C-alpha positions, -999 to +999 in steps of 0.1 A: -057-138+020-027-122+007-002-151+017+001-164-019+010-131-032+048-142-032+041-163-062+039-133-084+076-142-091+066-168-114+044-151-139+062-118-138+097-133-144+085-158-169+066-133-187+092-105-187+122-125-186+117-158-202+149-156-222+181-163-200+212-172-219+249-168-215+271-152-240+293-175-262+330-166-263+333-181-298+306-157-311+316-137-341+286-113-344+269-089-323+230-081-323+222-050-307+194-026-308+164-008-288+128-019-283+100+008-285+064+009-285+043+027-314+046+060-295+082+058-292+085+051-256+113+024-246+100-008-231+121-024-202+119-062-199+112-072-235+126-105-246+147-104-279+160-136-293+169-156-324+138-179-333+148-216-327+180-207-307+190-198-272+208-165-281+190-137-270+189-110-243+164-087-222+159-050-230+173-028-201+157+002-186+165+023-216+150-004-239+183-015-253+195-050-258+227-067-270+236-103-274+264-124-293+259-152-316+278-178-335+248-180-362+255-167-395+229-162-424+192-155-427+171-161-395+139-147-378+144-123-348+115-125-322+107-100-296+078-105-269+064-081-243+032-085-221+002-069-237+020-068-271+018-087-304+046-109-308+072-093-331+090-115-359+114-100-386+137-117-410+172-105-405+207-114-420+236-120-395+273-118-404+304-129-386+326-101-371+299-076-378+275-056-355+237-054-365+218-023-353+182-028-348+150-010-338+122-031-328+087-016-325+061-035-308+023-030-311-003-034-285-022-066-287-057-055-286-072-091-292-052-105-262-065-079-239-100-085-250-098-121-238-104-113-203-142-112-206-160-140-192-179-158-221-214-174-212-222-188-246-187-190-264-180-224-282-149-216-300-126-243-308-091-230-309-070-232-277-060-194-279-093-181-285-107-200-254-084-182-230-104-157-213-080-149-183-042-148-187-019-156-157-006-121-157-040-106-155-045-129-122-015-118-104-021-080-113-057-081-100-054-062-066-069-084-037-068-115-057-038-129-038-024-142-070-051-169-071-071-179-100-104-182-082-100-148-064-093-132-097-123-150-114-146-135-086-141-100-099-161-110-130-199-107-136-222-136-125-198-148-095-211-138-061-191-125-030-206-149-005-178-158+018-141-147+026-126-175+005-121-187-032-155-206-035-171-197-068-208-193-066-221-185-101-253-173-113-275-186-083-257-219-080-237-231-048-199-238-048-201-275-058-217-265-091-185-253-108-164-280-125-127-275-126-105-289-155-068-291-162-056-301-196-087-318-201-089-340-170-116-331-141-102-319-108-119-337-079-107-311-052-100-277-064-094-258-034-069-256-006-078-254+031-112-270+020-145-259+036-183-266+030-180-233+008-151-243-012-118-233+004-095-203+009-075-208-023-075-226-056-053-258-057-032-246-087-010-216-089-016-195-119+023-197-125+016-232-136-007-222-164-007-205-196-043-197-200-078-201-182-112-204-197-142-196-177-180-200-187-206-189-164-232-209-181-244-222-214-212-243-220-209-269-246-213-308-244-176-310-239-181-304-204-203-325-181-214-331-145-216-294-135-250-275-129-236-240-131-202-233-147-169-245-159-132-234-152-109-249-178-072-245-173-042-251-196-009-260-180+025-244-194+036-254-228+072-261-242+098-238-228+116-216-252+146-209-231+162-214-199+149-195-169+154-196-130+130-176-110+132-171-072+110-151-048+106-143-012+078-126+006+062-121+038+045-155+039+063-177+013+093-188-008+089-199-042+112-212-073+105-220-108+129-236-134+122-239-171+145-259-192+144-269-230+164-301-229+162-307-267+152-274-286+116-273-297+112-311-288+117-319-252+114-296-221+104-295-187+092-271-160+097-274-124+083-254-095+083-256-058+065-233-031+065-232+006+042-209+026+037-202+063+015-174+072+027-168+110+044-135+103+016-125+080-011-129+106+011-114+133+021-082+115-014-075+105-028-083+139-054-110+129-082-115+154-080-152+150-063-174+175-041-201+159-024-233+173-010-240+139-007-211+114-020-220+080+008-235+059+013-254+028+039-268+003+034-276-034+057-291-062+051-295-098+069-313-127+056-306-163+073-326-190+065-320-228+077-342-256+070-332-294+075-364-313+066-346-345+056-312-357+019-322-352+020-345-321+027-339-286+028-357-252+025-338-219+030-353-184+018-331-155+026-341-120+013-320-090+017-326-053+004-303-025-001-305+014-015-280+037-025-278+074-042-255+098-052-253+136-074-224+146-097-214+173-135-214+166-167-215+188-200-198+191-214-180+223-212-209+244-179-225+238-145-222+223-127-252+206-098-257+182-103-269+146-074-291+129-073-299+094-047-316+073-049-322+035-028-341+010-036-338-028-018-356-056-026-351-093-012-370-123-023-365-159-009-376-193-023-359-223-017-366-260-024-344-288-020-350-326-030-333-357-036-357-386-034-339-420-052-305-418-088-318-408-087-342-378-074-333-344-072-359-317-067-354-280-066-381-252-061-381-215-052-406-187-054-391-152-053-402-116-061-379-088-056-391-049-068-368-021-068-374+017-079-352+045-088-351+082-108-325+100-115-324+137-133-302+158-151-315+191-173-344+182-166-339+145-138-361+135-138-371+099-114-388+075-118-389+037-098-407+011-106-402-025-093-420-056-104-412-092-093-424-125-101-410-159-099-417-195-108-393-223-105-395-261-121-370-286-117-360-321-125-330-340-130-332-379-129-297-397-147-299-431-141-266-441-141-232-425-179-234-422-186-268-406-169-290-380-178-319-359-166-332-325-169-366-311-156-380-278-160-402-250-150-400-212-147-427-186-145-420-148-138-444-118-141-429-083-136-448-050-142-428-018-140-439+018-152-415+046-152-427+081-154-412+116-182-393+134-203-362+127-229-344+147-264-353+143-273-317+138-248-302+115-253-267+131-243-283+167-206-286+171-204-283+208-183-309+227-212-328+241-233-330+210-249-361+199-233-376+170-234-406+145-205-430+134-204-432+097-184-454+075-190-446+036-175-467+008-185-450-023-176-466-058-190-452-090-185-455-127-195-429-151-193-433-189-200-404-213-204-398-251-206-363-264-214-352-301-211-316-314-216-298-346-203-262-352-216-242-382-205-208-397-234-194-419-222-166-440-200-152-415-228-140-395-245-167-378-227-191-357-244-223-343-230-250-320-255-279-316-246-308-294-256-334-269-242-356-241-251-391-229-240-399-196-244-434-175-237-436-138-235-470-122-250-463-087-282-448-099-280-470-132-296-440-152-289-426-185-289-388-187-293-371-222-282-334-222-289-315-254-273-280-258-273-253-283-255-220-288-260-193-313-241-159-321-255-135-347-233-106-359-255-078-368-225-055-377-188-056-374-189-046-336-223-057-326-237-091-319-264-110-303-260-143-285-283-172-273-277-205-254-299-233-241-287-264-224-296-292-200-270-300-173-268-327-145-246-334-116-245-361-090-245-355-052-214-356-032-203-392-021-213-385+015-251-382+005-249-419-004-241-430+030-266-456+045-266-437+079-268-401+071-277-402+032-296-422+009-280-448-015-309-444-040-302-407-049-301-397-085-287-367-104-296-332-099-306-312-130-306-275-142-318-258-172-298-229-188-315-199-207-293-172-218-297-141-240-270-115-246-257-085-265-223-074-273-205-043-285-166-048-292-143-025-310-110-014-303-118+011-278-147-003-259-159-038-248-196-041-234-215-069-227-251-074-213-265-108-205-299-120-192-302-157-178-326-180-161-318-213-146-344-238-136-333-264-109-350-297-104-342-329-083-323-310-058-316-328-024-343-322+002-340-334+038-365-362+047-375-376+082-375-414+068-347-415+043-325-386+053-326-371+017-347-374-014-344-357-049-377-336-045-360-301-040-361-276-066-353-238-073-344-212-097-318-184-103-322-154-128-304-122-134-286-098-154-247-095-158-231-064-172-193-060-182-175-030-193-139-027-203-124+007-216-090+025-215-088+062-210-059+085-206-033+062-190-058+041-171-071+006-179-104+000-164-131-028-163-165-029-144-184-059-136-222-058-123-245-087-114-281-086-104-294-119-089-326-134-077-323-169-064-346-192-047-345-228-033-364-255-017-338-277-007-318-293+022-334-281+054-357-253+038-393-262+041-403-235+016-391-217-013-367-192+000-332-173-005-301-197-002-269-186+014-256-175-019-285-152-030-264-121-033-286-095-050-261-070-062-223-075-069-202-046-082-163-048-089-142-020-103-107-025-114-083+004-124-047-001-136-024+030-138+013+034-146+023+070-139+059+068-146+078+039-163+083+006-147+059+016-117+024+004-116-007+011-094-038-013-094-069-007-073-101-030-069-132-021-053-158-047-043-195-044-033-219-068-026-253-071-008-251-085+025-255-125+026-289-141+039-289-154+074-315-171+097-323-150+128-344-174+145-355-211+140-378-217+112-374-183+095-350-196+068-328-168+058-352-140+064-325-114+073-294-100+056-260-092+071-247-057+064-234-051+028-198-061+018-173-032+008-135-038+002-109-016-014-074-030-024-043-013-038-013-030-052+021-013-062+050-027-081+084-015-093+107-033-119+145-028-119+175-044-135+206-046-114+227-066-137+227-080-173+196-102-180+182-096-144+148-084-136+139-077-102+104-070-090+094-052-058+057-052-049+035-043-020-002-050-016-025-030+007-056-049+013-089-036+028-073-001+031-104+014+048-102-011+075-139-022+071-147-054+091-171-074+069-197-096+085-205-129+067-228-147+090-239-153+126-233-182+149-260-189+177-261-206+209-283-237+211-311-220+225-308-190+200-303-164+229-270-152+219-249-148+187-215-138+175-206-127+140-184-145+117-161-117+104-132-113+080-099-124+092-082-088+088-090-052+089-062-033+071-034-056+060-003-055+040+019-080+021+053-074+003+080-092-013+108-094-039+113-116-070+146-121-089+157-137-121+191-153-120 
């Protein structure tokens, strides 16, 4: 899973070295100085520049910076550094003079607190909604610089499989909705599987922030039973930057270019990965005919046609393929998969006066895949189109309203053959030919009111109306959230909401599904407490989720909406810094039961993971050298040991310890080079996720993790 780690180049360089500019031979003034923290320590890699201009420099290993400028007069000097508040100060520049400065940066406590998963947060500002920064993603050990892997270190998300799939609070992987710049993502995983995929589709280096809600989210988000992961793409580049990286399994590049200062800019990235040497070096037990490989390109254009209006065009293309030997005790075969994913989104934002904020999206997503394994041979082609328009009106600091409309058109074609028994993939298994042509329209109207009562009680009340063309049903989903501050640092939270989601298109096939299916439904109840000051952040939340209208197998019509279930549990999050160590601890207790699919009684689903524990520690013993560790523990996944017993046993508990090392160095002026190495699963434990049985259940083989101990390394350079 470490093959995407090379992508660390994008965030580390763009964060530490976002200002790259050449000196001007005509400049008559010199600006020089040193960058320090509040304790007097020098900071290497801080960006120092004149606001609104390209002139600037990066601080060296001694914290010193120097640049020339032809500007004369009063201006604003800006300094930025990861984890510190943005520094701005007015200075006066005179030609033929040298200006000596000392810049002191203060740690940004608010930004560091933003890492918490918020189950009942309904804040409206974009910066407030960011719960995970790109830098925090790539510095999470074992996360392979992947958004989904990093999210899995938070409470409420279960460790079910060796992959990126998000199983949240007793919900299965399809119950999490992914959104980018306001547009829904139809296929959010690479190397797709029934439990999600091995990686998230979008690299964190294309993003400026991520908002994750594990339940109780507002009416702004629909068609999701469990959770929402909303991402924001990069904003306007403030300066030119070029970043290159090479690692054990990949090559990447990123270019950010302001074409017209503060008005028109672009970001471009390209990544190519091939895991052959990664798997060979780490002696993977898997046999490949085609090692997992992928490429992706992204173009992000931003045009600000006024100080309060912006148009953004986001284009993304990705392709991946894999060929690997799979099987059970009675046969060995080759699985082959190829995927192509294209995403185009145009987003418009404008603030009218000081009270009305309008956003709009037009989006197109096209996805094509083919999967082959013995009798299984399926081609799928998805085309989706979206339009969204919403407006938020702020009456005053205490009252605001949100109204919006969303429209979706989905066209899906699935053809090929599938085994009659989904658990029998043997070469001579009986199969069905399928031809699914799914066409659906969805129209939604959302309303929301936000109230601030005496700066102690914060209420968000809303509702969502959804109409879907196949079922011809109108869904009404009311939702409410409340936060009561009992003191400066202590608050209680409550949330309730009704949520619905439609089955995947394949379930509407006349041969293997039921065209008469309707939406599934979930009820969220959340109660929580939070303590938050400058030193400690503690959160305790209890929840109950009631499911109805789940899919249940039927001998006459294949599937009905007669299934049901529940999920209940407690999530705990603690974040604290002590000595030179930053730590965060996540723990979740879960009980999930379902009567759905093939289950003939209420029982534990595959994602009923009772205990989940994650401990992350970050330490920098010397300047420019960092150590990060992450330990994960999870209760073993349920499995069925014999016909008709339905997940009555569990595999062994899951344990994994990862360590990352990084070192920063500057070889020449305005250069930042990052050396990094990651050690994954350093104890060498082979975790078991399931068992595969022979048709007569007399033999079984375990489904194991891909690696024992593994290593990944690379280098990233700014030019």
